[in-house]
C-alpha positions in Angstrom: 53.5 114.4 -98.3 55.0 111.1 -99.3 58.8 111.2 -99.6 59.2 107.5 -100.3 61.5 106.9 -103.2 61.4 104.0 -105.7 63.6 102.1 -108.1 62.5 100.6 -111.5 63.9 97.0 -111.9 64.0 94.8 -114.9 63.8 91.0 -114.2 63.7 87.8 -116.1 60.1 86.4 -116.0 61.1 82.7 -115.8 63.7 83.0 -113.0 62.7 86.3 -111.3 66.4 87.3 -111.4 66.9 91.1 -111.4 68.9 92.0 -114.6 69.1 95.8 -114.3 67.9 98.8 -112.4 67.3 101.5 -114.9 65.7 103.9 -112.4 67.1 104.6 -108.8 65.7 106.8 -106.1 62.9 108.3 -108.0 59.6 109.8 -106.8 56.7 107.6 -107.9 54.6 110.1 -110.0 55.6 113.7 -109.5 57.9 115.8 -111.6 59.3 115.1 -115.1 61.6 112.3 -114.1 59.6 109.8 -112.1 59.3 106.0 -111.6 56.0 105.7 -113.5 57.4 107.4 -116.7 60.6 105.4 -116.4 58.6 102.1 -116.1 56.6 103.0 -119.2 59.7 103.7 -121.2 61.4 100.5 -120.1 58.3 98.3 -120.9 58.3 99.7 -124.4 62.0 98.6 -124.9 62.6 95.3 -123.2 62.5 91.8 -124.7 59.5 89.6 -124.1 61.2 87.3 -121.7 61.7 90.2 -119.3 59.3 92.4 -117.2 59.7 95.5 -115.1 58.3 96.8 -111.8 58.5 99.7 -109.5 59.8 98.8 -106.1 61.0 100.6 -102.9 64.5 102.0 -103.3 67.2 99.6 -102.1 65.0 96.6 -101.9 66.6 94.8 -104.8 70.0 94.8 -106.5 71.2 93.2 -109.7 71.2 89.4 -109.3 68.5 89.3 -106.6 65.4 87.2 -107.1 62.3 89.4 -107.5 59.1 88.0 -106.0 55.8 89.3 -107.3 53.8 90.5 -104.3 50.1 90.1 -104.1 
């Protein structure tokens, strides 16, 4: 069973700077409060110059630069 926890971060697309972390220490997809549902909610509400991602807990904090992996 995967016990990895995740954060949901909001970052500015142009600079990659993390602006907020609206979800901290969440399971990815089980239960009612999970990272995938939080990401979906965040994406519906953020301004077009921002994006959001699910990342491993503790990997980024506000002000860090997010690098798209892949």
